[in-house]
N, C-alpha and C positions, 0 to 999 in steps of 0.2 A: 846353251842353257846356263853356262857359268856366267856369261855376260849379263843375262837377265837377272840372275841372283845378285851379282855384284852391283848392278844398276839399282836394284831395289834397296839394297843395304845402304848405298851411298845416298839415295833419295831420302830414306828414313832418317839417316844421320843429319842431313841438311835441314829437314823439317823439324827435328827435335831441337836443333841448335838455334832455330829462329825464334823460339819462345823466350825472349830475354825477360828477366825479372825486373820489376820496378825497384828503384833505389831511393825514391822519395815518397812521402805520404802526400795524398791529395789535400787540397785546401779544406774540403768537406771533412775529411778524417781528422785533420788538425783542429777543426772547430768543434768536434764532438764533445759534448759535456759529460763528465763522469762524476760520480759521487764517491768521496773518500770515506774511509771507515769512521772518521769523526764527524761526518755529515757535511763537510764543505764541498762545494761544487767547483770542479776544475775542468779546464779543457785539456784535450790530449796534448796540445802544444805546450801548455803550462807544465804538464807532467814531464815531457821530454826536456824542457828547459831546466827544471829542478833536478833532473837526473843526469845532466850533462857530465861527461867524463866517467860514467858508470856503465857497467854491462847490465842491460835490462832483459828480463825474461817476462814476456806477456803471455798469460794463460787465459784464453777465452773459454768460458764454460757456461752452462745453463744458469748459474748463479751470478754471473757478471765476469769482470776482468780482474785477475789477480796479478800483481806486479811484484817481482822479486828483483833486487838489485845487488850489485857487488862492485866495490871500487876496482877500477882498472889499474893495472900496474904498468908503468912506463919503462 
């Protein structure tokens, strides 16, 4: 009985570790166009380039995407 339980726990651990998270945005996501507060249209790639070296917090909600940024300390 102990071997079955241990085998189940090990299998569960291996399955949960196999779901690696993506570390890059897809080309489609980088090409998505967004509207800024002042009415200019930017792609997501442009936003990331403008915010380089900053910590970004992207908040997705029913009214759109809100972006908060902070300078990174080295």
